[in-house]
C-alpha positions in Angstrom: 33.2 -4.2 -4.4 30.9 -1.8 -6.3 27.5 -1.6 -4.7 24.4 -1.8 -6.7 22.5 1.5 -6.8 18.7 1.6 -6.8 16.4 4.6 -6.7 13.2 4.1 -4.7 10.5 6.8 -5.3 7.3 7.4 -3.4 4.2 9.4 -4.3 3.4 12.2 -1.9 -0.4 11.7 -1.5 -0.6 11.1 2.2 2.0 9.0 4.0 0.6 5.6 2.9 3.0 5.2 0.0 5.9 5.9 2.3 4.9 3.7 5.2 4.1 0.7 3.0 7.6 1.0 1.3 9.4 0.4 4.6 9.8 -3.4 4.3 11.1 -3.1 0.8 13.6 -0.4 1.6 14.8 -2.4 4.6 15.3 -5.4 2.4 17.3 -3.4 -0.1 19.5 -2.3 2.8 19.9 -5.9 4.0 21.3 -6.7 0.5 23.8 -3.9 0.9 22.2 -2.0 -2.0 23.0 1.8 -2.1 19.5 3.2 -1.9 18.5 6.7 -3.1 15.1 7.7 -1.8 13.2 10.1 -4.1 10.1 12.0 -3.2 8.9 15.3 -1.9 6.7 16.8 0.8 5.7 15.0 4.0 6.4 11.5 2.5 10.1 12.4 2.0 10.2 14.0 5.4 8.8 10.9 7.0 11.2 8.6 5.2 14.2 10.8 6.1 13.3 10.4 9.8 12.9 6.6 9.4 16.1 6.1 7.3 18.5 8.9 8.3 21.6 7.3 6.9 20.2 7.0 3.3 20.6 9.6 0.5 17.5 11.6 -0.4 16.5 13.2 -3.7 13.8 15.7 -4.1 12.0 14.8 -7.4 9.8 17.1 -9.5 6.1 16.8 -8.8 3.0 18.9 -8.4 1.3 18.9 -5.0 -2.4 18.0 -5.3 -4.9 20.6 -4.1 -8.1 19.8 -2.4 -11.2 21.7 -1.4 -13.8 21.2 1.3 -16.5 20.7 -1.4 -16.5 19.3 -4.9 -13.2 17.4 -4.5 -13.7 15.1 -7.4 -14.1 18.1 -9.8 -11.1 19.8 -8.1 -8.9 16.8 -8.7 -10.1 16.4 -12.4 -9.2 20.0 -13.1 -5.6 19.3 -12.1 -5.2 16.3 -14.4 -3.3 18.1 -17.2 -0.7 19.4 -14.7 -0.2 16.0 -13.3 0.6 14.6 -16.7 3.0 17.4 -17.2 4.6 16.5 -13.8 5.0 12.9 -15.0 6.9 14.2 -18.1 9.1 16.3 -15.8 9.8 13.3 -13.6 10.9 11.3 -16.6 13.3 13.8 -17.8 14.7 14.2 -14.2 15.0 10.4 -13.9 17.2 10.1 -17.0 19.6 12.6 -15.5 19.7 10.6 -12.2 20.3 7.3 -14.0 23.2 8.9 -15.8 24.7 10.9 -12.9 24.2 8.3 -10.2 24.9 5.2 -12.3 21.7 3.6 -11.2 21.2 -0.1 -11.7 17.5 -0.2 -11.0 14.3 1.8 -10.2 11.4 1.0 -7.9 8.6 3.5 -8.1 5.5 3.5 -5.8 2.9 5.2 -8.0 5.2 7.8 -9.5 4.6 7.1 -13.2 7.4 9.3 -14.5 10.1 7.7 -12.4 11.1 5.2 -15.1 14.0 4.6 -17.4 14.7 2.4 -20.4 18.3 2.2 -19.4 17.8 0.1 -16.2 15.1 -2.3 -14.9 12.2 -0.3 -13.7 9.3 -1.5 -11.5 6.0 0.3 -10.7 4.2 -0.6 -7.4 0.5 0.1 -7.7 -2.9 -1.5 -6.9 -4.8 0.9 -9.1 -5.0 -1.0 -12.4 -8.7 -0.4 -13.0 -9.8 3.1 -12.0 -13.1 3.6 -10.3 -14.7 5.7 -13.0 -18.2 5.6 -14.6 -18.6 2.8 -17.2 -18.5 5.3 -20.1 -15.0 6.3 -19.0 -13.6 2.9 -18.4 -12.1 2.4 -21.9 -10.3 5.8 -21.9 -9.1 5.2 -18.4 -7.6 1.8 -19.3 -5.8 3.3 -22.2 -4.3 5.9 -19.9 -3.1 3.1 -17.5 -1.6 1.2 -20.4 0.2 4.3 -21.5 1.5 5.2 -18.0 2.8 1.7 -17.4 4.2 1.0 -20.9 7.8 1.8 -20.1 8.0 -0.2 -16.8 9.4 -3.7 -17.0 7.1 -5.0 -14.3 4.1 -3.8 -12.2 4.1 -5.1 -8.6 0.5 -5.3 -7.3 0.3 -5.2 -3.5 -2.7 -7.4 -3.1 -3.8 -11.1 -2.9 -4.2 -13.0 -6.1 -7.6 -14.5 -4.9 -11.3 -13.8 -4.6 -10.6 -12.2 -1.2 -8.6 -9.4 -2.7 -8.3 -6.3 -0.5 -8.5 -3.9 -3.4 -11.3 -5.7 -5.3 -11.7 -4.7 -8.9 -9.2 -1.9 -8.5 -6.4 -4.5 -8.7 -8.2 -7.4 -10.5 -7.8 -8.3 -13.3 -4.2 -7.2 -14.2 -4.9 -4.8 -17.1 -1.2 -4.1 -17.8 -0.1 -7.5 -19.0 3.0 -7.2 -16.8 1.6 -7.4 -13.3 2.8 -9.6 -10.4 0.7 -10.0 -7.3 3.1 -9.5 -4.4 0.8 -9.9 -1.4 0.3 -7.2 1.2 2.8 -4.5 2.2 2.9 -3.1 5.7 5.4 -1.4 7.9 4.1 -3.5 10.9 5.1 -6.8 12.2 3.4 -9.0 14.8 3.1 -7.3 18.2 3.9 -9.3 21.4 2.6 -6.7 23.9 -0.3 -4.6 22.6 -1.1 -1.3 24.3 -4.6 -1.5 25.7 -6.5 1.5 24.2 -10.3 1.9 24.3 -10.6 4.5 21.4 -8.0 5.1 18.7 -8.4 7.6 15.9 -6.1 7.7 12.9 -6.1 11.1 11.2 -4.9 11.3 7.6 -5.7 12.8 4.3 -5.1 16.2 2.7 -6.1 19.6 4.1 -8.7 20.8 4.8 -10.1 17.3 5.4 -7.3 16.2 7.8 -8.1 19.0 10.2 -11.9 18.5 9.9 -11.4 14.8 10.7 -9.2 15.6 13.7 -11.5 18.2 15.1 -14.5 15.9 14.8 -12.7 13.1 16.5 -11.6 15.3 19.4 -15.2 16.4 20.0 -16.5 12.9 19.8 -13.9 11.3 22.0 -14.1 14.1 24.6 -17.9 13.6 24.8 -17.5 9.9 25.2 -15.2 10.3 28.3 -13.3 7.0 27.8 -9.6 7.1 27.4 -8.7 7.8 23.8 -5.7 8.3 21.6 -5.6 10.2 18.3 -2.7 9.8 15.9 -2.2 12.6 13.4 0.9 11.4 11.4 2.5 14.8 11.4 6.3 14.5 11.7 7.9 16.2 14.7 4.6 17.3 16.3 5.1 15.8 19.8 2.2 14.9 22.1 -0.8 16.8 23.5 -3.2 15.9 26.2 -6.8 17.3 26.2 -8.9 15.9 29.1 -9.4 12.2 28.3 -7.8 12.5 24.8 -4.1 12.1 24.1 -3.0 13.4 20.7 0.2 11.8 19.4 1.4 13.5 16.2 4.4 11.3 15.3 4.6 8.0 17.1 7.4 5.6 16.5 6.3 2.6 14.3 6.5 0.1 17.2 4.4 2.4 19.4 1.8 2.8 16.7 1.7 -1.0 16.1 1.1 -1.6 19.8 -1.7 1.0 19.9 -3.4 -0.5 16.9 -3.1 -4.0 18.2 -4.5 -3.1 21.6 -7.3 -0.8 20.5 -10.9 -1.8 21.1 -12.4 0.7 18.6 -10.4 2.2 15.7 -11.6 5.0 13.4 -9.4 5.7 10.3 -9.5 6.5 6.6 -10.2 3.9 4.0 -6.8 4.5 2.3 -5.3 1.3 0.9 -2.2 1.4 3.0 -4.2 1.8 6.2 -6.4 -1.2 5.1 -3.4 -3.3 4.5 -2.1 -2.4 8.0 -5.4 -3.5 9.5 -5.3 -6.8 7.7 -1.7 -7.4 8.8 -2.6 -6.8 12.4 -5.9 -8.6 12.2 -7.9 -5.5 13.3 -11.3 -4.2 12.3 -12.2 -0.5 12.2 -14.8 2.2 11.4 -13.5 3.5 8.0 -14.1 7.0 6.7 -13.2 7.8 3.0 -11.7 11.1 2.2 -14.5 13.2 0.6 -14.3 13.3 -3.2 -11.6 10.5 -3.4 -13.3 7.9 -5.6 -10.7 5.2 -4.7 -11.2 5.5 -1.0 -15.0 5.6 -1.5 -14.8 2.4 -3.6 -12.6 0.7 -1.0 -14.9 1.6 1.8 -17.9 0.1 0.0 -15.8 -3.0 -0.9 -14.7 -3.6 2.7 -18.2 -3.0 4.0 -19.6 -5.6 1.5 -16.7 -8.1 1.5 -15.6 -7.9 5.2 -18.6 -6.3 7.0 -16.7 -3.1 8.1 -18.6 -0.1 9.4 -18.4 2.9 7.0 -19.2 6.5 7.8 -19.0 9.6 5.7 -16.9 12.4 7.1 -19.9 14.7 7.4 -21.5 12.0 9.6 -18.5 11.9 11.8 -18.6 15.7 12.2 -22.2 15.4 13.4 -21.9 12.2 15.4 -22.9 12.3 19.1 -21.8 8.7 19.9 -18.8 6.6 18.8 -20.0 4.2 16.1 -20.0 0.5 16.7 -17.1 -1.3 15.0 -18.2 -4.4 13.0 -16.8 -6.9 10.6 -14.0 -9.5 10.3 -10.7 -8.4 8.9 -9.2 -10.5 6.1 -6.5 -12.9 7.1 -3.2 -12.1 5.3 0.5 -12.2 6.0 2.4 -9.1 4.8 5.7 -8.7 3.1 6.8 -12.3 2.7 5.9 -12.6 -1.0 7.0 -9.1 -1.8 10.5 -9.5 -0.3 11.1 -12.8 -2.1 10.2 -11.0 -5.4 12.5 -8.1 -4.5 15.3 -10.6 -3.8 15.0 -11.9 -7.3 14.9 -8.4 -8.7 18.2 -7.5 -6.9 19.9 -10.6 -8.2 19.2 -9.6 -11.7 20.7 -6.1 -11.4 
């Protein structure tokens, strides 16, 4: 019997878009769908390790460049090239639909991976960009334009007042959105790994390295047993005094570390926050400097859920590990999303 063919594309801005895609990719495989994973950079490398038997496609796309200072300006200057990348993605996607006889497309924040010749779904929680009020109307027009060719927009969030993404995902400004609940690579953990201090390093350079160096200094001075996870594929493990650095843990190992940690320090990236909610953990959250989305999410989680927030420059100067506070939102991941995916597969 002819297998249904679906292309699943992920954005390469950190590993979050790749990790949160795991349950949906696994569900496609369970349905015997032939999956083509499209991406580039570290996200595609991570997925290739997680799903070695699948077929991989390197899509067009421009790598974002960051700087130590004035990140917001740096990102804004690159906007024209990102729009050009979306056009290149769209042209490439039409070729893939034709050459691979694709029956469907699922795109995690890749706005150019869409085709009018087969059902196309966008996964995104960023429906209302965190911009100054004077820029909101133009920003909404851009979102409308970018989502116009997708059949549906799947929103990984709760459809309630306790939304994890706050006004980023509410209200649905596209007119075609479906709230699919949370997405997380993690499931419940039966045997957590007791860990006193756990640092989760992520983000673009140079901020990834700055965060890691600050954590190593802080944890070494604290003297308690500590683990730092860097999320770098193939990096192995290092031990420095009381600090163990694990570059690329297996998903189950990472889930056990997170579940057993007394104090967690991590970015306020949305996929990381969904993982915390899935495992029922609180953390000290640190937005990547100059990323308005992470800065908004950090403020939202501080106000809504009582989480401790630090700026990266505060972490770099800290002499003591900050106190973790707050109550994580209660949410079950993946159940709603996989049910919606099942229906999508049936329609192909």
